C-alpha positions in Angstrom: 152.0 7.5 44.6 151.9 11.8 45.3 149.7 12.8 48.3 148.3 16.0 48.0 147.4 18.4 50.7 143.4 19.6 50.5 143.7 22.8 52.1 147.1 23.5 50.2 145.0 25.3 46.6 144.5 29.1 46.6 140.8 28.3 46.5 140.8 25.9 49.9 143.0 28.4 51.7 140.7 31.2 51.0 137.5 29.3 51.9 139.6 28.4 55.1 140.4 32.3 55.6 136.8 33.9 55.2 135.7 30.7 57.5 138.2 32.0 60.5 137.1 35.5 60.0 133.3 34.5 59.8 133.3 32.7 63.5 135.5 35.8 64.5 132.7 38.0 63.5 130.3 36.0 64.6 131.3 35.4 68.2 132.2 39.9 68.3 128.7 40.1 67.1 127.3 38.1 69.5 129.6 39.6 72.0 128.1 42.9 71.0 124.7 42.1 71.3 125.2 41.2 74.5 126.8 44.2 75.6 124.5 46.6 74.2 121.4 44.9 75.1 120.7 45.3 78.6 120.6 49.6 77.5 118.4 48.9 74.5 116.2 47.3 77.1 116.3 49.8 79.8 116.0 52.8 76.8 112.5 51.1 75.0 111.2 49.5 78.1 111.7 53.3 80.1 108.5 54.4 77.2 106.3 51.4 78.6 104.0 51.1 81.6 103.7 48.9 85.0 100.6 47.0 83.2 103.3 46.2 80.6 105.9 44.9 82.7 103.6 42.5 84.3 102.3 40.9 81.3 105.7 40.7 79.7 109.5 42.5 80.8 111.0 41.8 77.0 108.5 42.9 74.6 107.8 46.2 73.1 105.9 49.2 74.2 102.9 49.5 72.6 102.9 52.9 72.8 105.2 55.5 73.9 105.0 57.2 76.9 107.1 60.3 77.5 105.2 61.0 80.7 107.9 58.5 82.9 110.5 60.8 82.5 108.2 63.5 84.2 107.1 60.8 86.7 110.8 59.8 87.8 112.4 63.7 87.4 109.8 64.8 90.1 109.9 60.8 91.8 113.8 61.0 92.4 113.9 64.6 92.4 116.3 64.5 89.9 116.7 68.1 89.5 118.5 67.8 93.2 120.6 64.4 92.8 121.4 65.1 89.6 123.6 68.6 90.4 124.6 66.7 93.8 125.8 63.4 92.5 127.3 66.0 89.4 129.1 68.8 91.7 130.7 65.6 94.3 132.1 63.6 91.3 133.6 66.3 88.5 135.1 68.1 92.5 136.5 64.6 93.4 137.8 64.2 90.0 139.8 67.2 89.5 141.8 66.3 93.1 142.2 63.1 92.0 143.7 64.2 89.0 146.1 66.7 90.3 147.0 65.1 93.5 147.6 61.8 91.4 149.6 63.1 88.7 152.1 65.1 91.0 152.6 61.7 93.1 153.1 60.1 89.6 155.1 62.3 88.3 157.1 62.2 91.7 157.4 58.3 91.2 158.1 58.1 88.1 160.8 60.8 87.9 162.1 61.6 91.0 165.0 58.3 93.0 164.4 58.7 97.0 164.6 56.2 99.4 161.4 53.3 99.5 160.4 55.1 96.2 159.2 51.5 95.8 157.2 51.0 98.5 155.6 53.8 98.4 154.6 52.5 94.8 153.4 49.4 95.8 151.6 50.9 99.1 149.1 52.5 96.8 148.9 50.1 94.5 147.3 47.8 97.8 144.9 50.5 97.8 143.2 49.0 94.8 142.7 45.7 96.6 141.1 46.8 99.8 137.0 46.6 99.7 135.2 49.9 100.6 133.1 47.7 102.5 135.8 47.4 104.6 137.1 51.0 105.9 133.1 52.4 105.7 132.5 52.1 109.8 136.2 53.4 110.6 135.7 56.1 107.7 132.1 56.7 109.2 133.8 57.3 112.6 136.2 59.9 111.1 133.7 61.5 109.2 132.0 62.3 112.3 135.1 63.6 113.9 135.5 66.3 111.6 132.7 67.0 111.8 131.6 66.5 107.4 129.1 63.8 107.5 126.0 65.0 106.0 128.4 67.0 103.5 129.6 67.1 100.6 133.0 66.8 101.2 132.9 63.3 102.9 131.7 62.2 99.4 134.7 64.4 97.4 137.3 63.2 100.0 136.4 59.5 100.1 135.8 59.1 96.2 139.1 61.3 96.1 141.0 58.6 98.2 140.0 54.9 96.2 140.3 56.9 93.0 144.2 57.9 93.8 145.6 53.9 93.8 144.2 53.4 89.9 145.2 57.0 88.8 148.8 57.3 90.3 148.8 53.2 89.2 148.0 54.9 85.7 149.8 57.6 85.1 153.1 56.6 86.7 153.7 54.0 84.1 153.1 56.7 81.6 154.8 59.2 83.5 157.7 57.1 83.1 158.0 56.7 79.4 158.5 60.3 79.1 162.6 61.0 77.8 164.4 63.3 81.1 166.0 64.8 78.1 162.8 67.4 78.4 162.7 67.8 81.9 166.6 68.6 82.1 166.4 71.0 79.3 163.4 73.0 81.1 165.8 72.7 83.9 169.0 74.3 82.2 166.2 77.5 80.8 165.7 78.3 84.2 162.1 76.4 84.1 161.0 75.1 88.0 159.7 71.9 89.1 156.1 73.4 89.1 156.3 74.3 85.6 157.8 71.7 84.2 154.7 70.0 85.9 151.7 71.9 84.7 153.7 73.2 81.7 154.5 69.9 80.8 153.6 66.9 82.2 150.0 67.8 82.6 149.0 68.8 78.8 151.8 65.1 77.8 149.5 63.0 80.0 146.0 64.2 78.7 145.4 60.9 77.6 145.5 59.2 80.6 143.8 61.9 82.1 141.2 61.6 80.0 141.0 57.9 81.0 141.2 57.8 84.7 139.0 60.6 84.4 136.2 58.1 82.6 136.8 55.1 84.4 136.4 57.8 88.5 134.2 59.2 86.8 131.6 55.4 86.5 132.9 54.6 90.5 131.9 58.2 91.5 128.5 58.6 89.7 126.7 55.7 90.6 128.7 54.8 94.4 125.6 54.2 96.4 127.2 52.9 100.3 128.7 55.8 100.6 126.7 58.5 100.3 124.3 56.1 101.7 125.5 56.2 104.6 127.8 59.9 105.1 124.1 61.7 103.8 121.3 62.0 105.5 119.7 66.1 104.4 117.3 65.0 101.8 118.7 68.2 99.5 122.3 66.6 99.5 121.8 63.3 98.9 123.1 61.7 95.5 121.6 60.3 92.2 121.7 56.4 93.2 120.0 57.2 96.2 117.5 59.1 94.3 116.9 55.6 92.4 116.4 53.8 95.4 112.9 55.9 95.7 111.3 53.6 93.4 111.8 50.2 94.7 108.7 49.6 98.0 108.2 47.5 100.3 105.8 45.4 98.5 105.8 47.0 94.8 108.2 48.5 92.2 108.1 51.2 89.9 109.9 49.7 87.4 108.5 52.3 84.6 109.6 55.4 86.1 112.7 53.2 87.2 113.9 53.0 84.2 113.6 56.4 83.2 115.4 57.8 86.0 117.9 55.2 84.7 118.6 56.4 81.2 118.3 60.3 82.7 121.4 58.6 85.3 123.4 56.5 82.3 123.3 59.8 79.6 126.0 62.0 81.3 128.1 58.8 81.4 127.8 58.7 77.9 127.9 62.4 76.8 131.7 62.0 79.1 132.7 58.9 77.2 131.6 60.4 73.6 133.3 63.5 73.9 136.5 61.5 75.6 137.1 58.1 74.0 139.2 59.0 71.2 142.0 60.0 73.9 140.5 56.9 76.1 141.4 55.0 73.6 144.9 56.8 73.5 145.5 56.5 77.3 144.6 52.4 76.9 147.1 51.8 74.6 150.3 54.9 75.1 151.6 51.8 77.3 151.9 49.1 75.5 153.2 51.3 72.2 156.0 53.3 74.3 158.9 52.0 76.9 
């Protein structure tokens, strides 16, 4: 007696493929909802009142309250804190990219003693928690008279951003053909000219990637800003958000509005650089 496979027919095989594809889309849809829901909840909650929060945290607002944004701007001093965070984050990214790209270029294209050891030290830097160095850095900044200045944050953010930046850029630059450098040297180009005219333009995808990652970390950083900065007009945005938290009550409506305002620069930066970020993430797997 001849036995037949129930999945051997074209119709059954097609149904099985559709079932598998449907399961994949279902899982991806659930993950997308789980990822986007906090952002959507924060956005529509910024239009509610504190009384509506007391009744239901999840419910939609009964009426749009745009005054929450004006209240958040005033309470959190966002006009000052926003600029402080923007200045500190952008300045630290510039230093991180320039120093990190220079170090990655040397580690990827030059052979010297203890090269692997130096590269490993930078990788180990990604494992150091900021809580472990908070007190030593406070003493160091006090010794250099940098407390209560933006440069204390810029230096710390740059230092903590270098390990990941060097790690990503070193593997990316290592995939560049050596013939490019050799041809430039034959034409009389100096190492500085090669770095700024050839290496940096070719690393734009990974620069966008590290810029997004470092900007996100710097923009939301709270601990160093809380310890290093005391003056009200020098504080960053995360410290301003702390103004909505009281000992007994919390202004949830104003806090949500302030969080939406704080999220806008990150979304804009990602939307402008998303193609470069994707290329930077995938280039290391494609090249080599």
